[in-house]
Each structure stands twice: as structure tokens, then as C-alpha cells.
TORMAR-444461 format. One record per residue (C-alpha): z, y, x; residue number from 0. Coordinates in nm, 4 decimals, padded with zeros to 6 digits. Layout:
SITE,w,v,u,seq
SITE,Z,Y,X,NUM $
...
END
This chain:
SITE,w,v,u,seq
SITE,00.8984,-00.9577,-01.0709,0 $
SITE,01.1683,-00.9926,-00.8078,1 $
SITE,01.1377,-00.7172,-00.5559,2 $
SITE,01.1436,-00.8414,-00.2283,3 $
SITE,01.1784,-00.5970,00.0660,4 $
SITE,01.0008,-00.8088,00.3371,5 $
SITE,00.6482,-00.7588,00.0909,6 $
SITE,00.7355,-00.3991,-00.0034,7 $
SITE,00.7868,-00.3276,00.3820,8 $
SITE,00.4607,-00.5163,00.4118,9 $
SITE,00.2286,-00.3438,00.1907,10 $
SITE,00.3704,-00.0199,00.2459,11 $
SITE,00.3782,-00.0398,00.6685,12 $
SITE,00.0417,-00.2155,00.7073,13 $
SITE,-00.0986,00.0117,00.4317,14 $
SITE,00.0205,00.3227,00.6353,15 $
SITE,-00.1231,00.1971,00.9514,16 $
SITE,-00.4555,00.0950,00.8172,17 $
SITE,-00.4993,00.4683,00.6882,18 $
SITE,-00.4138,00.5960,01.0183,19 $
SITE,-00.6093,00.3197,01.1829,20 $
SITE,-00.9177,00.3814,00.9377,21 $
SITE,-00.8986,00.7577,00.9946,22 $
SITE,-00.8881,00.7731,01.3828,23 $
SITE,-01.2235,00.5645,01.3518,24 $
SITE,-01.3936,00.7715,01.1259,25 $
SITE,-01.2793,01.1246,01.2585,26 $
SITE,-01.3577,01.0050,01.6531,27 $
SITE,-01.7331,00.8856,01.4988,28 $
SITE,-01.7977,01.2306,01.3515,29 $
SITE,-01.6481,01.4126,01.6646,30 $
SITE,-01.3545,01.6098,01.4971,31 $
SITE,-01.0805,01.4737,01.7847,32 $
SITE,-01.0844,01.4931,02.1825,33 $
SITE,-01.0023,01.1854,02.3363,34 $
SITE,-00.6851,01.2872,02.4671,35 $
SITE,-00.5259,00.9743,02.6439,36 $
SITE,-00.1650,01.0114,02.5431,37 $
SITE,-00.2604,01.1501,02.1657,38 $
SITE,-00.4914,00.7988,02.0988,39 $
SITE,-00.1758,00.6422,02.2477,40 $
SITE,00.0774,00.7679,02.0641,41 $
SITE,-00.1494,00.6969,01.7833,42 $
SITE,-00.2810,00.3480,01.8389,43 $
SITE,00.0956,00.2640,01.9025,44 $
SITE,00.2306,00.3683,01.5940,45 $
SITE,-00.0901,00.2659,01.3775,46 $
SITE,-00.1169,-00.1075,01.5358,47 $
SITE,00.2671,-00.0904,01.5075,48 $
SITE,00.2564,-00.0485,01.1676,49 $
SITE,00.0126,-00.3405,01.1075,50 $
SITE,00.1623,-00.5936,01.3131,51 $
SITE,00.5077,-00.5157,01.1765,52 $
SITE,00.4140,-00.5285,00.8604,53 $
SITE,00.2207,-00.8589,00.8820,54 $
SITE,00.4829,-01.0248,01.1096,55 $
SITE,00.7531,-00.9168,00.7922,56 $
SITE,00.5366,-01.0843,00.5759,57 $
SITE,00.5860,-01.4064,00.6917,58 $
SITE,00.9387,-01.4011,00.5433,59 $
SITE,00.8510,-01.4134,00.2382,60 $
SITE,00.6922,-01.7573,00.3073,61 $
SITE,00.9306,-02.0651,00.2155,62 $
SITE,00.8130,-02.2602,00.5512,63 $
SITE,00.6563,-01.9605,00.8198,64 $
SITE,00.5304,-02.2012,01.0385,65 $
SITE,00.2328,-02.2870,00.8328,66 $
SITE,00.1587,-01.9558,00.8174,67 $
SITE,-00.1800,-02.0150,00.9987,68 $
SITE,-00.3487,-02.2550,00.7015,69 $
SITE,-00.3865,-01.9108,00.4640,70 $
SITE,-00.6540,-01.8198,00.6784,71 $
SITE,-00.8273,-02.1475,00.6124,72 $
SITE,-00.8589,-02.1089,00.2441,73 $
SITE,-01.1185,-01.7751,00.2545,74 $
SITE,-01.3714,-01.9044,00.0006,75 $
SITE,-01.1327,-01.9018,-00.2659,76 $
SITE,-00.8020,-01.6892,-00.2058,77 $
SITE,-00.7414,-01.3169,-00.1540,78 $
SITE,-00.4227,-01.3895,00.0601,79 $
SITE,-00.6632,-01.5533,00.3084,80 $
SITE,-00.9368,-01.3322,00.2977,81 $
SITE,-00.6716,-01.0370,00.3782,82 $
SITE,-00.5492,-01.2602,00.6318,83 $
SITE,-00.8922,-01.3216,00.8460,84 $
SITE,-01.0089,-00.9686,00.7519,85 $
SITE,-00.6397,-00.8303,00.9449,86 $
SITE,-00.6637,-01.0367,01.2448,87 $
SITE,-01.0385,-00.9152,01.2545,88 $
SITE,-00.9617,-00.5741,01.2482,89 $
SITE,-00.7684,-00.6167,01.6097,90 $
SITE,-01.1195,-00.7114,01.7432,91 $
SITE,-01.2580,-00.3835,01.7148,92 $
SITE,-00.9325,-00.1612,01.7083,93 $
SITE,-00.7770,-00.3104,02.0121,94 $
SITE,-01.0913,-00.2588,02.2257,95 $
SITE,-01.1605,00.1138,02.0778,96 $
SITE,-00.7824,00.1778,02.1661,97 $
SITE,-00.8646,00.0337,02.4872,98 $
SITE,-01.1437,00.2948,02.5963,99 $
SITE,-00.9381,00.5852,02.4378,100 $
SITE,-00.6166,00.5386,02.6568,101 $
SITE,-00.7854,00.3427,02.9660,102 $
SITE,-01.0959,00.5670,03.0387,103 $
SITE,-01.0663,00.8266,02.7583,104 $
SITE,-01.3195,00.8041,02.5788,105 $
SITE,-01.3844,00.7577,02.1879,106 $
SITE,-01.8013,00.9058,02.1397,107 $
SITE,-02.1638,00.7425,02.1968,108 $
SITE,-02.1262,00.3109,02.1556,109 $
SITE,-01.7053,00.3265,02.1692,110 $
SITE,-01.7277,00.5544,01.8376,111 $
SITE,-01.9358,00.2631,01.6429,112 $
SITE,-01.5979,00.0455,01.7586,113 $
SITE,-01.4193,00.2858,01.5649,114 $
SITE,-01.5652,00.2976,01.2481,115 $
SITE,-01.6245,-00.0440,01.2847,116 $
SITE,-01.2445,-00.0647,01.2563,117 $
SITE,-01.2246,00.1755,00.9650,118 $
SITE,-01.4489,-00.0555,00.7836,119 $
SITE,-01.1959,-00.3615,00.8661,120 $
SITE,-00.8754,-00.1562,00.8065,121 $
SITE,-01.0416,-00.0522,00.4375,122 $
SITE,-01.1662,-00.3937,00.3802,123 $
SITE,-00.7992,-00.5462,00.4564,124 $
SITE,-00.6581,-00.2986,00.2167,125 $
SITE,-00.8722,-00.4106,-00.0394,126 $
SITE,-00.7925,-00.7674,-00.0302,127 $
SITE,-00.4382,-00.6759,00.0062,128 $
SITE,-00.4329,-00.5307,-00.3564,129 $
SITE,-00.6717,-00.8144,-00.4619,130 $
SITE,-00.4211,-01.0310,-00.4221,131 $
SITE,-00.2430,-00.8197,-00.7151,132 $
SITE,-00.5160,-00.7347,-00.9133,133 $
SITE,-00.7010,-01.0781,-00.9361,134 $
SITE,-00.3532,-01.2274,-01.1108,135 $
SITE,-00.4112,-01.3208,-01.4439,136 $
SITE,-00.1214,-01.3812,-01.5992,137 $
SITE,00.0383,-01.0040,-01.4691,138 $
SITE,-00.0871,-00.7479,-01.7265,139 $
SITE,00.0503,-00.4832,-01.4613,140 $
SITE,-00.1381,-00.5855,-01.1798,141 $
SITE,-00.4670,-00.7579,-01.3045,142 $
SITE,-00.6206,-00.3995,-01.4088,143 $
SITE,-00.8603,-00.1727,-01.2275,144 $
SITE,-00.6001,00.0557,-01.1126,145 $
SITE,-00.4556,-00.1234,-00.8506,146 $
SITE,-00.7106,-00.1323,-00.5491,147 $
SITE,-00.7854,00.2197,-00.6009,148 $
SITE,-00.4020,00.2983,-00.5568,149 $
SITE,-00.3635,00.0422,-00.2693,150 $
SITE,-00.6501,00.2579,-00.1087,151 $
SITE,-00.5664,00.6136,-00.2120,152 $
SITE,-00.1525,00.5546,-00.0737,153 $
SITE,-00.2663,00.3862,00.2366,154 $
SITE,-00.4693,00.6936,00.3062,155 $
SITE,-00.2352,00.9389,00.1952,156 $
SITE,00.0389,00.8074,00.4619,157 $
SITE,-00.2368,00.7662,00.6862,158 $
SITE,-00.3630,01.1181,00.7256,159 $
SITE,00.0020,01.3267,00.6679,160 $
SITE,00.0778,01.0655,01.0261,161 $
SITE,-00.2567,01.1677,01.1835,162 $
SITE,-00.1196,01.5511,01.0622,163 $
SITE,00.1835,01.5181,01.2296,164 $
SITE,00.0457,01.3536,01.5569,165 $
SITE,-00.2028,01.5831,01.5969,166 $
SITE,00.0047,01.8714,01.5786,167 $
SITE,00.2601,01.6713,01.8045,168 $
SITE,-00.0066,01.7000,02.0718,169 $
SITE,-00.1140,02.0486,02.0314,170 $
SITE,-00.4525,01.9025,01.8948,171 $
SITE,-00.4088,02.0155,01.5191,172 $
SITE,-00.7647,02.1388,01.3552,173 $
SITE,-00.7641,02.2572,00.9722,174 $
SITE,-00.9542,01.9612,00.8419,175 $
SITE,-00.6375,01.6984,00.8548,176 $
SITE,-00.4314,01.9280,00.6263,177 $
SITE,-00.7271,01.9497,00.3897,178 $
SITE,-00.7645,01.5708,00.4311,179 $
SITE,-00.4318,01.4973,00.3336,180 $
SITE,-00.4128,01.7511,00.0151,181 $
SITE,-00.7119,01.5976,-00.1201,182 $
SITE,-00.5476,01.2741,-00.0434,183 $
SITE,-00.2049,01.3770,-00.1597,184 $
SITE,-00.3682,01.4612,-00.4836,185 $
SITE,-00.6247,01.2062,-00.5666,186 $
SITE,-00.2964,00.9448,-00.5093,187 $
SITE,-00.1154,01.1051,-00.7649,188 $
SITE,-00.3781,01.1283,-00.9752,189 $
SITE,-00.4421,00.7395,-00.9415,190 $
SITE,-00.0656,00.6801,-00.9375,191 $
SITE,-00.0055,00.8882,-01.2571,192 $
SITE,-00.2992,00.6878,-01.4506,193 $
SITE,-00.1460,00.3755,-01.3618,194 $
SITE,00.1599,00.4453,-01.4855,195 $
SITE,00.0024,00.5256,-01.8193,196 $
SITE,-00.2026,00.2427,-01.8386,197 $
SITE,00.0629,00.0090,-01.8025,198 $
SITE,00.3028,00.2109,-02.0477,199 $
SITE,00.0101,00.2296,-02.3257,200 $
SITE,-00.1193,-00.0917,-02.2185,201 $
SITE,-00.0548,-00.4163,-02.4276,202 $
SITE,-00.0637,-00.8189,-02.2735,203 $
SITE,-00.3082,-01.0279,-02.5121,204 $
SITE,-00.0524,-01.3416,-02.4352,205 $
SITE,00.2375,-01.3596,-02.7109,206 $
SITE,00.4821,-01.6824,-02.7818,207 $
SITE,00.2606,-01.7376,-03.0666,208 $
SITE,-00.0776,-01.7728,-02.8286,209 $
SITE,00.0977,-01.9064,-02.5211,210 $
SITE,00.2339,-02.2039,-02.7627,211 $
SITE,-00.0112,-02.2373,-02.9451,212 $
SITE,00.1858,-02.2337,-03.3092,213 $
SITE,00.0904,-01.8725,-03.4155,214 $
SITE,-00.0893,-02.0925,-03.7498,215 $
SITE,00.2512,-02.1338,-03.8137,216 $
SITE,00.4538,-01.7995,-03.8329,217 $
SITE,00.6518,-01.5791,-03.5608,218 $
SITE,00.7722,-01.8022,-03.3024,219 $
SITE,01.0940,-01.7818,-03.1536,220 $
SITE,01.3240,-01.9465,-02.9045,221 $
SITE,01.5797,-02.1628,-03.1488,222 $
SITE,01.8232,-02.2316,-02.7968,223 $
SITE,01.7527,-02.1586,-02.4255,224 $
SITE,01.6105,-02.4573,-02.2419,225 $
SITE,01.9052,-02.4389,-01.9974,226 $
SITE,02.2562,-02.2745,-01.9153,227 $
SITE,02.1377,-02.0410,-01.6592,228 $
SITE,01.8418,-01.8546,-01.5242,229 $
SITE,01.6172,-02.0994,-01.3109,230 $
SITE,01.3726,-01.9864,-01.0513,231 $
SITE,01.0913,-01.8321,-01.2817,232 $
SITE,01.3343,-01.6232,-01.4779,233 $
SITE,01.4854,-01.4952,-01.1175,234 $
SITE,01.1324,-01.4275,-00.9400,235 $
SITE,00.8808,-01.3965,-01.2267,236 $
SITE,01.1053,-01.2237,-01.5140,237 $
SITE,01.3014,-00.9469,-01.3496,238 $
SITE,01.3851,-00.6859,-01.5721,239 $
SITE,01.4690,-00.3052,-01.4752,240 $
SITE,01.6073,-00.0667,-01.7548,241 $
SITE,01.3522,00.1734,-01.8519,242 $
SITE,01.6177,00.4370,-01.8096,243 $
SITE,01.6322,00.3724,-01.4190,244 $
SITE,01.2264,00.3179,-01.4285,245 $
SITE,01.1427,00.6735,-01.5540,246 $
SITE,01.4355,00.7805,-01.3018,247 $
SITE,01.2784,00.5880,-01.0130,248 $
SITE,00.9007,00.7282,-01.1230,249 $
SITE,01.0474,01.0663,-01.0758,250 $
SITE,01.1727,01.0347,-00.7625,251 $
SITE,00.8735,00.8363,-00.6610,252 $
SITE,00.6609,01.1082,-00.7678,253 $
SITE,00.8339,01.3848,-00.6202,254 $
SITE,00.9036,01.2387,-00.2415,255 $
SITE,00.5393,01.0905,-00.2644,256 $
SITE,00.3351,01.3649,-00.3590,257 $
SITE,00.4914,01.6583,-00.4435,258 $
SITE,00.6913,01.7427,-00.1340,259 $
SITE,00.4294,01.6387,00.1022,260 $
SITE,00.1400,01.8354,-00.0785,261 $
SITE,00.4207,02.1428,-00.0873,262 $
SITE,00.5219,02.0943,00.2930,263 $
SITE,00.1509,02.0661,00.4134,264 $
SITE,00.0589,02.3275,00.2351,265 $
SITE,00.4066,02.5549,00.4045,266 $
SITE,00.2661,02.4362,00.7344,267 $
SITE,-00.1198,02.5509,00.6701,268 $
SITE,-00.0411,02.8894,00.5603,269 $
SITE,00.3265,02.9889,00.6719,270 $
SITE,00.4370,02.8052,01.0180,271 $
SITE,00.3137,02.7676,01.3213,272 $
SITE,00.4348,02.5514,01.6559,273 $
SITE,00.7476,02.3387,01.6314,274 $
SITE,00.8054,02.5098,01.2354,275 $
SITE,00.4759,02.3698,01.1833,276 $
SITE,00.5489,02.0374,01.3667,277 $
SITE,00.8542,01.9555,01.1419,278 $
SITE,00.7069,02.0254,00.8163,279 $
SITE,00.4141,01.7655,00.8952,280 $
SITE,00.6562,01.5490,00.9772,281 $
SITE,00.8898,01.5858,00.6964,282 $
SITE,00.5672,01.5453,00.4820,283 $
SITE,00.5117,01.2070,00.6065,284 $
SITE,00.8716,01.0806,00.6202,285 $
SITE,00.8677,01.1993,00.2638,286 $
SITE,00.5763,01.0369,00.1716,287 $
SITE,00.6640,00.7321,00.3470,288 $
SITE,01.0018,00.7095,00.1222,289 $
SITE,00.7922,00.8011,-00.1984,290 $
SITE,00.5721,00.4934,-00.1341,291 $
SITE,00.8406,00.2715,-00.0637,292 $
SITE,00.9835,00.3276,-00.4132,293 $
SITE,00.6430,00.3315,-00.5589,294 $
SITE,00.5850,-00.0097,-00.4297,295 $
SITE,00.9255,-00.0946,-00.5693,296 $
SITE,00.8734,-00.0390,-00.9149,297 $
SITE,00.5263,-00.1789,-00.8602,298 $
SITE,00.7104,-00.5321,-00.8275,299 $
SITE,01.0161,-00.4643,-01.0292,300 $
SITE,00.7642,-00.3565,-01.3945,301 $
SITE,00.5721,-00.6295,-01.3287,302 $
SITE,00.6369,-00.9448,-01.5658,303 $
SITE,00.4401,-01.3064,-01.5722,304 $
SITE,00.3419,-01.4452,-01.8804,305 $
SITE,00.5243,-01.7485,-01.7984,306 $
SITE,00.8470,-01.5705,-01.9475,307 $
SITE,00.7248,-01.5971,-02.2909,308 $
SITE,00.8596,-01.9313,-02.2977,309 $
SITE,01.1629,-01.8172,-02.2607,310 $
SITE,01.1577,-01.5724,-02.4966,311 $
SITE,01.0148,-01.2270,-02.3900,312 $
SITE,00.8206,-01.0354,-02.5945,313 $
SITE,00.5699,-00.8183,-02.4778,314 $
SITE,00.5199,-00.8368,-02.0857,315 $
END
């Protein structure tokens, strides 16, 4: 599939925002973060800012952005519509929770339940985002059980690293966030490597023979292309990236997304303090964010729609 920047930015930015929001709600409910107003303001501005800019960027992928409101009306059958409904619903408890934290300096008691509701809705929204792709049966690289767990793990990864950086920046750091971040890095790395292994070893059940229904006559080959230049389907759904580039980008994504953040987090835990530890946390969060962008580009670039079988492709 053609990697559209608007969708890449949407899924990475909103994933980090929802991850951060979910951790803020869960941590407050567990009494792990104090109700510091300045910290709350910075954390919610970052979380809701990432979510909002991500959602707005997704509109640029639509042919008619002015009709985007219609998407939420099809929630009975569409994961895209369910994602939109959940995304809008998340703003309600998240906004009330943020107001209580920032304006009144409270994030415990009854208010903590709003944070927990925001955590639940943020998690469900990320699941719905992953299901948009996991429900598309014509695309083997998406329609599998690895996609949704990867979306959740990568959101937790970036969200936890940004939360660690924010806590250090406001001198509120506690060891638990470093261990959560390290666990998130480990989980995300295992799931991503598992996903790559799966798509490399699996094969589509569809072939040119099954697609055309002519398998009984032998091997089906394209005699002549149906047109003289690429059409929309070939450009958007038959995007091909060279294997050597895939290998390089996977290494870059793994190093920036998992190895560097893990090393910097461990460095901050064991060796650094003060400004040096804060710098390590910020670099870890930035590195992970760039790594996830690379991963998400590959997620789209490596996917091939079975419609390309009608244009001579094999092994989609």
C-alpha cells in the first residue's frame, strides 16, 4: 500500500497521545502521580495535542474532508466509524479529568474514576484503529492477529517514554515509570519482531489462479497489461518496496524504536541524575517516536492488496 504521510502521522501521533493519556489515568487512579498542576497542564497539553493533531491530519487522507462527520454514523459495521465514535467519546472524561487536575489540583477520589474511564476509552480507540487494518481480509500483512497487539504495544511504548520524560522534567520522577517503559520497550520489540517474522513466512491463500477461477486450466499468466501506464489501484494498492530497503529500514526502526530507548532508559536509571537523566529520557522518547514512524511507514509499504493479482502480481 502507498504510505500516505497523513495516515502515518495520524497513527503515530495519536498512538503516543492515547498511550500517554491512558498511563496518566491509570497512574492517577493507582496514586502513583501527585496532582501537580504544572505537570498536569504539560502532560494533558502533550497527550491531547498529539491526539487532536493526529485526528485532524487523518482528514487530509480523505477525498472530501468536509464529509468526515458522516464516518461516525456507520459504527454498526465500520471499524473506522467506531474509532471516530470512541475518539470523540474519549474527550469527555479526559477533558473533565484534565480540568480537575489542572484547575483544582486533584486527581484522586471520584476524579480518578474519570481518569480510569479515559484510560479505558483511549485503549479501546487504539484497538479500533488497529482493527481498521486487521479487518481487511484482502491484505495478508494486515489481516492477522499481530496487528492490534502491535498498535497497543507501540502506543504504550511511546506514551510511557514521554511520561517518564515529563515526570523527570518536573522533578516528580519515580522508579516505577522507568520499569514500565522498559517493559513496554521489551513487549513492543517482541511483538514487532514476531509480526515481521509472520509476514515473511506466511503466504496469501489467493493466487492469480484462484482470483480468476482459471486454476483448473493451469498456471495463469498476464498476457498483456490492460493499459499503458499505472492506474490508481496499482499506485495505491500495489506499492512495492525493494527487499534490501525493507531490511535496512527494519534495522533502523528496531534500533531507534527499541534498542536506543532501552539503553537510554537504563542509563538514566543506573548512572545519571538531574539534567543528564532528563536529557536521556527526552532522547529516549524522541528516538522511539522516530523509530515508530519508520515502523509505520514499513507497515503500509510492505502491505499488498490482493487486487494486484489481476495485474500480474504473485505472492501477495
